[in-house]
C-alpha positions as a Markdown table, in Angstrom:
| # | Residue | x | y | z |
|---|---|---|---|---|
| 1 | Met | -230.9 | 13.1 | 19.4 |
| 2 | Asn | -230.2 | 13.8 | 22.7 |
| 3 | Leu | -227.0 | 12.7 | 24.0 |
| 4 | Ala | -225.8 | 11.4 | 27.5 |
| 5 | Pro | -223.5 | 14.0 | 29.4 |
| 6 | Pro | -219.6 | 12.3 | 28.2 |
| 7 | Gln | -218.0 | 10.6 | 30.3 |
| 8 | Pro | -214.7 | 12.7 | 31.7 |
| 9 | Glu | -212.2 | 9.7 | 30.6 |
| 10 | Leu | -212.9 | 9.8 | 27.5 |
| 11 | Met | -212.7 | 13.8 | 26.7 |
| 12 | Pro | -209.0 | 13.6 | 25.9 |
| 13 | Gly | -209.3 | 11.4 | 23.3 |
| 14 | Ala | -212.4 | 13.0 | 22.0 |
| 15 | Thr | -210.6 | 16.5 | 22.2 |
| 16 | Asn | -207.8 | 14.6 | 20.3 |
| 17 | Ala | -210.0 | 13.8 | 17.6 |
| 18 | Val | -211.9 | 16.9 | 17.2 |
| 19 | Glu | -209.0 | 19.2 | 17.7 |
| 20 | Thr | -205.8 | 17.7 | 16.5 |
| 21 | Cys | -207.2 | 14.9 | 13.9 |
| 22 | Leu | -210.0 | 16.2 | 12.4 |
| 23 | Ala | -208.7 | 20.2 | 12.6 |
| 24 | Val | -212.4 | 21.1 | 13.8 |
| 25 | Arg | -213.1 | 24.8 | 13.7 |
| 26 | Pro | -216.0 | 26.8 | 14.3 |
| 27 | Glu | -217.4 | 27.6 | 11.3 |
| 28 | Asp | -217.4 | 23.3 | 10.3 |
| 29 | Arg | -220.4 | 21.6 | 10.0 |
| 30 | Val | -219.9 | 18.4 | 10.9 |
| 31 | Ala | -222.4 | 14.9 | 10.3 |
| 32 | Leu | -221.6 | 12.9 | 13.8 |
| 33 | Ile | -223.3 | 8.9 | 12.7 |
| 34 | Ser | -223.4 | 6.7 | 15.6 |
| 35 | Asp | -225.2 | 4.0 | 16.9 |
| 36 | Glu | -226.6 | 2.2 | 20.4 |
| 37 | Ala | -223.4 | 0.6 | 21.3 |
| 38 | Thr | -221.2 | 3.8 | 20.9 |
| 39 | Lys | -223.2 | 6.5 | 22.8 |
| 40 | Glu | -221.2 | 7.0 | 25.0 |
| 41 | Val | -218.2 | 7.6 | 22.4 |
| 42 | Ala | -220.3 | 9.6 | 20.3 |
| 43 | Ala | -221.6 | 11.9 | 24.0 |
| 44 | Ser | -217.6 | 12.8 | 24.4 |
| 45 | Leu | -217.3 | 13.5 | 20.4 |
| 46 | Ala | -220.2 | 15.8 | 20.4 |
| 47 | Ser | -218.8 | 17.7 | 24.0 |
| 48 | Ala | -215.7 | 18.1 | 21.8 |
| 49 | Leu | -217.5 | 19.5 | 19.6 |
| 50 | Thr | -219.4 | 22.0 | 21.4 |
| 51 | Ala | -216.4 | 23.0 | 22.9 |
| 52 | Arg | -215.0 | 23.8 | 19.5 |
| 53 | His | -218.4 | 25.4 | 18.4 |
| 54 | Ala | -218.5 | 23.3 | 15.8 |
| 55 | His | -222.3 | 22.8 | 14.5 |
| 56 | Phe | -222.7 | 19.7 | 14.3 |
| 57 | Val | -225.6 | 16.6 | 13.5 |
| 58 | Ser | -226.0 | 13.6 | 15.9 |
| 59 | Met | -227.7 | 10.8 | 14.3 |
| 60 | Gln | -227.6 | 7.4 | 15.6 |
| 61 | Leu | -228.1 | 4.3 | 13.3 |
| 62 | Glu | -231.3 | 3.2 | 15.0 |
| 63 | Glu | -233.3 | 6.2 | 14.3 |
| 64 | Phe | -234.0 | 4.5 | 10.7 |
| 65 | Gly | -234.6 | 1.0 | 11.2 |
| 66 | Ser | -233.3 | -1.7 | 12.4 |
| 67 | Arg | -230.2 | -3.2 | 12.5 |
| 68 | Pro | -228.2 | -4.6 | 10.4 |
| 69 | Met | -228.3 | -2.7 | 7.6 |
| 70 | Ala | -227.5 | -3.5 | 4.5 |
| 71 | His | -227.8 | 0.4 | 3.2 |
| 72 | Ala | -226.7 | 3.7 | 4.3 |
| 73 | Pro | -229.9 | 5.5 | 5.9 |
| 74 | Lys | -230.7 | 8.3 | 3.2 |
| 75 | Ser | -231.3 | 10.5 | 5.5 |
| 76 | Val | -227.0 | 10.5 | 6.9 |
| 77 | Leu | -226.2 | 10.7 | 3.0 |
| 78 | Glu | -228.0 | 13.4 | 2.6 |
| 79 | Glu | -225.8 | 15.3 | 5.8 |
| 80 | Leu | -223.2 | 13.8 | 4.6 |
| 81 | Glu | -223.5 | 16.1 | 1.0 |
| 82 | Arg | -223.7 | 19.0 | 3.4 |
| 83 | Ala | -221.1 | 18.6 | 5.5 |
| 84 | Asp | -217.1 | 19.9 | 5.8 |
| 85 | Val | -216.5 | 16.8 | 8.5 |
| 86 | Gly | -218.1 | 13.6 | 8.8 |
| 87 | Val | -217.5 | 10.9 | 11.5 |
| 88 | Leu | -218.7 | 7.6 | 12.0 |
| 89 | Cys | -218.4 | 5.3 | 15.2 |
| 90 | Met | -220.7 | 2.3 | 15.8 |
| 91 | Arg | -220.3 | -1.6 | 16.1 |
| 92 | Pro | -219.7 | -3.4 | 13.4 |
| 93 | Gln | -222.6 | -6.2 | 12.3 |
| 94 | Gln | -222.1 | -8.9 | 9.9 |
| 95 | Gly | -223.9 | -8.1 | 6.4 |
| 96 | Glu | -222.7 | -3.5 | 6.9 |
| 97 | Leu | -220.1 | -3.2 | 4.9 |
| 98 | Gly | -222.2 | -1.9 | 2.0 |
| 99 | Leu | -223.5 | 0.8 | 4.7 |
| 100 | Arg | -220.1 | 2.1 | 5.3 |
| 101 | Met | -218.9 | 1.7 | 1.5 |
| 102 | Glu | -221.8 | 4.0 | 0.7 |
| 103 | Ile | -220.8 | 6.2 | 3.1 |
| 104 | Val | -217.0 | 6.6 | 2.4 |
| 105 | Arg | -218.2 | 6.9 | -1.2 |
| 106 | Val | -219.6 | 10.2 | -0.4 |
| 107 | Val | -216.6 | 11.6 | 1.5 |
| 108 | Glu | -214.7 | 10.6 | -1.3 |
| 109 | Arg | -217.2 | 12.1 | -3.8 |
| 110 | Arg | -216.5 | 15.8 | -1.7 |
| 111 | Gln | -213.4 | 15.3 | -0.3 |
| 112 | Ile | -214.1 | 16.1 | 3.7 |
| 113 | Arg | -212.4 | 15.3 | 6.4 |
| 114 | Tyr | -213.5 | 12.2 | 7.8 |
| 115 | Ala | -212.8 | 9.5 | 11.0 |
| 116 | His | -213.6 | 6.2 | 10.9 |
| 117 | Met | -214.3 | 4.8 | 14.0 |
| 118 | Val | -215.9 | 1.3 | 13.1 |
| 119 | Gly | -215.4 | -0.9 | 16.6 |
| 120 | Val | -214.7 | 2.2 | 18.6 |
| 121 | Thr | -215.2 | 1.7 | 22.3 |
| 122 | Pro | -214.3 | 3.7 | 25.4 |
| 123 | Glu | -211.6 | 2.0 | 26.0 |
| 124 | Ile | -210.0 | 3.1 | 23.0 |
| 125 | Met | -210.9 | 6.2 | 23.8 |
| 126 | Arg | -208.8 | 6.1 | 27.0 |
| 127 | Gln | -205.7 | 4.3 | 24.9 |
| 128 | Gly | -205.2 | 4.9 | 21.1 |
| 129 | Met | -206.7 | 8.2 | 20.7 |
| 130 | Arg | -204.8 | 9.7 | 23.4 |
| 131 | Ala | -201.8 | 8.9 | 21.2 |
| 132 | Asp | -199.2 | 11.3 | 20.0 |
| 133 | Tyr | -200.1 | 11.6 | 16.4 |
| 134 | Lys | -197.7 | 14.2 | 15.5 |
| 135 | Met | -195.4 | 11.2 | 16.5 |
| 136 | Val | -197.1 | 8.9 | 14.6 |
| 137 | Asp | -197.1 | 11.5 | 11.5 |
| 138 | Arg | -193.7 | 11.4 | 11.6 |
| 139 | Leu | -193.3 | 7.8 | 12.0 |
| 140 | Ser | -195.5 | 6.7 | 9.4 |
| 141 | Glu | -194.0 | 9.2 | 6.6 |
| 142 | Arg | -190.8 | 7.8 | 7.2 |
| 143 | Leu | -192.0 | 4.4 | 6.2 |
| 144 | Arg | -193.7 | 5.7 | 3.0 |
| 145 | Glu | -190.7 | 7.0 | 2.1 |
| 146 | Cys | -188.9 | 4.0 | 2.5 |
| 147 | Met | -191.5 | 1.3 | 0.9 |
| 148 | Leu | -191.4 | 3.4 | -2.3 |
| 149 | Arg | -188.2 | 2.8 | -3.1 |
| 150 | Ala | -188.7 | -0.6 | -1.5 |
| 151 | Glu | -187.9 | -3.7 | -3.6 |
| 152 | Thr | -189.1 | -7.0 | -1.0 |
| 153 | Leu | -191.3 | -6.6 | 2.5 |
| 154 | Thr | -190.3 | -10.0 | 5.0 |
| 155 | Val | -192.2 | -10.9 | 7.5 |
| 156 | Lys | -191.7 | -13.2 | 10.3 |
| 157 | Thr | -193.0 | -14.4 | 13.4 |
| 158 | Glu | -192.7 | -17.0 | 16.4 |
| 159 | Gly | -196.4 | -17.8 | 15.5 |
| 160 | Gly | -195.4 | -19.8 | 12.1 |
| 161 | Thr | -196.0 | -16.3 | 10.1 |
| 162 | Arg | -193.3 | -16.3 | 6.9 |
| 163 | Ile | -193.8 | -14.3 | 4.4 |
| 164 | Ala | -192.4 | -11.8 | 1.5 |
| 165 | Ala | -194.2 | -8.8 | -0.7 |
| 166 | His | -193.2 | -7.2 | -3.6 |
| 167 | Phe | -194.7 | -4.2 | -4.8 |
| 168 | Asp | -196.2 | -2.2 | -7.8 |
| 169 | Arg | -194.2 | 1.1 | -8.2 |
| 170 | Gly | -197.5 | 2.4 | -10.4 |
| 171 | Leu | -199.6 | 1.7 | -6.7 |
| 172 | Asp | -199.2 | 4.3 | -4.3 |
| 173 | Trp | -198.3 | 3.8 | -0.1 |
| 174 | Val | -201.0 | 5.4 | 1.7 |
| 175 | Lys | -200.3 | 7.9 | 4.7 |
| 176 | Thr | -203.2 | 7.7 | 7.0 |
| 177 | Ser | -201.5 | 8.4 | 10.8 |
| 178 | Gly | -204.1 | 10.3 | 12.5 |
| 179 | Leu | -204.0 | 13.8 | 11.0 |
| 180 | Ile | -207.0 | 13.6 | 8.5 |
| 181 | Ser | -206.7 | 15.9 | 5.4 |
| 182 | Pro | -209.5 | 16.3 | 2.7 |
| 183 | Arg | -207.0 | 13.7 | 0.2 |
| 184 | Tyr | -207.1 | 11.2 | 2.2 |
| 185 | Trp | -210.0 | 9.6 | 5.1 |
| 186 | Ser | -208.9 | 8.2 | 8.3 |
| 187 | Asn | -209.7 | 5.2 | 10.8 |
| 188 | Leu | -209.6 | 6.7 | 14.2 |
| 189 | Pro | -207.1 | 5.7 | 16.1 |
| 190 | Ala | -204.7 | 6.0 | 13.1 |
| 191 | Gly | -201.5 | 4.9 | 12.4 |
| 192 | Glu | -201.4 | 2.5 | 9.3 |
| 193 | Val | -199.1 | 3.2 | 6.0 |
| 194 | Phe | -200.5 | 0.9 | 3.5 |
| 195 | Thr | -200.5 | -0.3 | -0.3 |
| 196 | Thr | -201.9 | -3.1 | -2.5 |
| 197 | Pro | -198.9 | -5.4 | -2.6 |
| 198 | Ala | -198.0 | -6.6 | -6.1 |
| 199 | Thr | -197.3 | -10.4 | -4.6 |
| 200 | Val | -197.7 | -12.2 | -1.4 |
| 201 | Asp | -196.1 | -15.4 | -1.1 |
| 202 | Gly | -195.4 | -17.9 | 2.6 |
| 203 | Thr | -198.0 | -18.5 | 5.8 |
| 204 | Phe | -199.7 | -15.7 | 7.7 |
| 205 | Val | -200.4 | -16.7 | 11.0 |
| 206 | Cys | -203.5 | -15.2 | 12.6 |
| 207 | Asp | -203.0 | -15.4 | 16.1 |
| 208 | Ala | -204.6 | -11.8 | 17.3 |
| 209 | Thr | -207.4 | -10.4 | 15.6 |
| 210 | Ala | -209.4 | -10.7 | 12.4 |
| 211 | Gly | -211.9 | -8.1 | 10.4 |
| 212 | Asp | -215.4 | -7.4 | 9.5 |
| 213 | His | -217.3 | -9.6 | 11.9 |
| 214 | Phe | -215.2 | -11.7 | 12.7 |
| 215 | Asn | -214.0 | -9.5 | 15.0 |
| 216 | Gly | -217.0 | -9.0 | 17.0 |
| 217 | Lys | -218.5 | -13.2 | 16.5 |
| 218 | Tyr | -214.9 | -15.1 | 17.6 |
| 219 | Gly | -212.5 | -12.2 | 18.8 |
| 220 | Asp | -209.0 | -12.6 | 19.8 |
| 221 | Leu | -207.5 | -15.5 | 18.0 |
| 222 | Gln | -204.6 | -15.9 | 19.8 |
| 223 | Ala | -205.9 | -19.9 | 21.6 |
| 224 | Thr | -207.7 | -20.9 | 17.8 |
| 225 | Pro | -205.1 | -19.0 | 15.2 |
| 226 | Leu | -205.8 | -19.3 | 11.4 |
| 227 | Thr | -203.1 | -20.0 | 9.4 |
| 228 | Leu | -203.5 | -18.8 | 5.4 |
| 229 | Glu | -201.3 | -19.9 | 2.8 |
| 230 | Ile | -200.9 | -17.6 | 0.3 |
| 231 | Lys | -199.2 | -17.9 | -3.1 |
| 232 | Gly | -199.1 | -14.9 | -5.9 |
| 233 | Ala | -201.2 | -12.7 | -3.2 |
| 234 | Arg | -203.9 | -15.4 | -3.4 |
| 235 | Leu | -205.7 | -17.0 | -0.5 |
| 236 | Val | -205.0 | -21.1 | -1.3 |
| 237 | Asp | -205.4 | -22.4 | 2.2 |
| 238 | Val | -206.7 | -22.1 | 5.4 |
| 239 | Asp | -206.5 | -24.5 | 8.9 |
| 240 | Cys | -208.3 | -23.8 | 12.2 |
| 241 | Ala | -208.5 | -25.9 | 14.9 |
| 242 | Arg | -212.4 | -24.5 | 15.0 |
| 243 | Lys | -213.6 | -25.9 | 11.7 |
| 244 | Asp | -216.6 | -23.5 | 11.9 |
| 245 | Leu | -213.9 | -20.9 | 11.4 |
| 246 | Glu | -212.0 | -21.9 | 9.1 |
| 247 | Gln | -215.2 | -22.6 | 6.9 |
| 248 | Glu | -216.5 | -19.5 | 7.7 |
| 249 | Phe | -213.5 | -17.4 | 6.6 |
| 250 | Trp | -212.6 | -19.4 | 3.9 |
| 251 | Asn | -216.1 | -18.9 | 2.3 |
| 252 | Tyr | -216.0 | -15.4 | 2.9 |
| 253 | Cys | -212.6 | -15.0 | 1.4 |
| 254 | His | -214.9 | -16.5 | -2.5 |
| 255 | Thr | -217.7 | -14.1 | -2.0 |
| 256 | Asp | -216.1 | -12.9 | -4.9 |
| 257 | Glu | -213.5 | -13.2 | -7.6 |
| 258 | Asn | -211.1 | -10.6 | -5.7 |
| 259 | Ser | -212.1 | -11.7 | -2.1 |
| 260 | Asp | -209.3 | -14.4 | -2.0 |
| 261 | Arg | -206.9 | -11.8 | -3.1 |
| 262 | Val | -204.1 | -9.7 | -0.9 |
| 263 | Gly | -205.5 | -6.0 | -1.3 |
| 264 | Glu | -204.1 | -4.6 | 1.6 |
| 265 | Leu | -200.4 | -4.4 | 3.3 |
| 266 | Ala | -199.9 | -2.3 | 5.8 |
| 267 | Phe | -197.6 | -1.4 | 8.7 |
| 268 | Gly | -199.1 | -0.3 | 12.0 |
| 269 | Thr | -197.4 | 2.8 | 13.5 |
| 270 | Asn | -199.0 | 3.7 | 16.8 |
| 271 | Leu | -196.9 | 4.6 | 19.5 |
| 272 | Gly | -198.8 | 4.6 | 22.1 |
| 273 | Leu | -200.2 | 1.5 | 21.8 |
| 274 | Ser | -198.4 | -1.3 | 24.5 |
| 275 | Glu | -200.5 | -4.1 | 23.9 |
| 276 | Met | -203.4 | -5.5 | 21.6 |
| 277 | Ile | -207.0 | -5.5 | 23.4 |
| 278 | Gly | -208.7 | -7.6 | 21.1 |
| 279 | Ile | -210.9 | -5.1 | 19.3 |
| 280 | Leu | -209.6 | -4.5 | 15.7 |
| 281 | Leu | -209.9 | -0.8 | 15.2 |
| 282 | Gln | -207.2 | -0.7 | 17.5 |
| 283 | Asp | -205.0 | -3.4 | 17.5 |
| 284 | Glu | -204.4 | -3.0 | 13.7 |
| 285 | Lys | -202.5 | -0.1 | 14.2 |
| 286 | Phe | -200.0 | -1.7 | 17.0 |
| 287 | Pro | -196.8 | -1.6 | 15.7 |
| 288 | Gly | -196.2 | -4.6 | 13.4 |
| 289 | Val | -197.4 | -5.7 | 9.4 |
| 290 | His | -201.0 | -6.9 | 9.1 |
| 291 | Ile | -202.6 | -8.0 | 5.4 |
| 292 | Ala | -206.3 | -7.4 | 4.6 |
| 293 | Phe | -208.0 | -10.0 | 1.7 |
| 294 | Gly | -210.4 | -8.6 | -0.5 |
| 295 | Asp | -211.2 | -4.7 | -1.4 |
| 296 | Pro | -208.0 | -2.7 | -2.3 |
| 297 | Tyr | -209.2 | 0.8 | -1.6 |
| 298 | Gly | -208.2 | 1.5 | -5.1 |
| 299 | Ser | -209.1 | 5.2 | -5.0 |
| 300 | Gln | -206.4 | 5.6 | -2.9 |
| 301 | Thr | -203.6 | 3.5 | -3.6 |
| 302 | His | -204.6 | 3.5 | -7.7 |
| 303 | Ala | -205.2 | -0.8 | -7.7 |
| 304 | Asp | -207.5 | -1.2 | -10.7 |
| 305 | Trp | -209.6 | -4.1 | -8.6 |
| 306 | Lys | -212.5 | -4.4 | -6.0 |
| 307 | Ser | -214.2 | -6.8 | -4.2 |
| 308 | Lys | -217.1 | -6.5 | -2.3 |
| 309 | Thr | -215.7 | -7.7 | 0.8 |
| 310 | His | -212.1 | -6.9 | 2.9 |
| 311 | Val | -210.6 | -8.8 | 5.7 |
| 312 | Asp | -208.2 | -7.6 | 7.6 |
| 313 | Val | -205.7 | -9.8 | 10.0 |
| 314 | Leu | -203.4 | -9.5 | 12.5 |
| 315 | Thr | -200.5 | -11.2 | 13.8 |
| 316 | Arg | -198.3 | -10.9 | 16.9 |
| 317 | Arg | -194.8 | -9.5 | 17.7 |
| 318 | Cys | -193.6 | -9.2 | 14.2 |
| 319 | Asp | -189.9 | -8.8 | 13.2 |
| 320 | Val | -189.9 | -6.8 | 9.5 |
| 321 | Trp | -187.5 | -6.4 | 7.5 |
| 322 | Ile | -187.6 | -3.6 | 4.2 |
| 323 | Asp | -185.1 | -5.2 | 1.7 |
| 324 | Asp | -182.2 | -6.0 | 4.4 |
| 325 | Asp | -183.3 | -3.7 | 7.4 |
| 326 | Gln | -185.0 | -5.2 | 10.0 |
| 327 | Val | -186.9 | -2.3 | 10.9 |
| 328 | Ile | -189.4 | -3.9 | 13.9 |
| 329 | Glu | -188.3 | -6.7 | 15.7 |
| 330 | Lys | -191.0 | -8.5 | 18.3 |
| 331 | Gly | -193.4 | -6.0 | 17.5 |
| 332 | Arg | -191.0 | -2.9 | 18.0 |
| 333 | Tyr | -189.6 | 0.0 | 15.7 |
| 334 | Gln | -186.3 | 0.1 | 15.5 |
| 335 | Leu | -186.4 | 4.0 | 15.4 |
| 336 | Glu | -183.0 | 4.7 | 14.7 |
| 337 | His | -182.9 | 2.2 | 11.5 |
| 338 | Leu | -185.6 | 5.2 | 10.6 |
| 339 | Gly | -183.7 | 8.2 | 11.4 |
| 340 | Leu | -186.0 | 8.8 | 14.4 |
| 341 | Ala | -184.0 | 7.9 | 17.4 |
């Protein structure tokens, strides 16, 4: 496909993605998958790949059929079978989780370096993609080390979140800090450390963004937060002033037997972010803790259950304690507590 000339203000983020995060080499074959909505981002990534002298194949989803797509196009999967590096930049549409999971399955089976940029925008390229990912990696690694020993994680917010989580020593804490390896693919922009918790109990108030198609449909939920009651890592009640959102979220979290189960608990570790922008892809990397209901990414955490769904929920200005040590205050890391000051 032919791509438009790149916008100069997107190039620092694109270069960071190609050179720092994916460590693309001239001999690498790269599959660059995009859609109409992300063509500006795709153009900047293509320009960075060209500057790196890498061989890349650019594909736009609309070339293969109408959206939303339930399954990944055959040509896209075939190109990933040949690639050393993959990039997916697209705006998610309702009903396309299967498409994305099919792409990830090929990536994980072949263990290629892969950037998952679902929901990326030019604004994100100008912000989160300009982060110092080596510092993000240092923070992420320190948190992972702490959580492998931790008994309890406590999260509170002024908005009403009060949860306590406990953990299974047999499940891993996964670092996706932006320095991508064949072992772990990563969202970009990056900055997360996550696991599948053994238990979560309490109230989680989603007063920021929610994942999957909810982000695009409902946007920032600060004015109409979702109040989620959780017992034994299962969603037991939802309350929201917007009853259409309340019912839709409840129904989504009861798609299958594990859709209501907390499959992910994650720290956001991107220190380059100063505020939430209402886009999940970047906001989930904002300093704090968030959770997701549904699939636990068992290939990474080693959880032995699955779900057809996965939806993140975010809260603002977290206070977070690892056991008795407060490591985040009002959404700011206490780096001295982690030995990083």
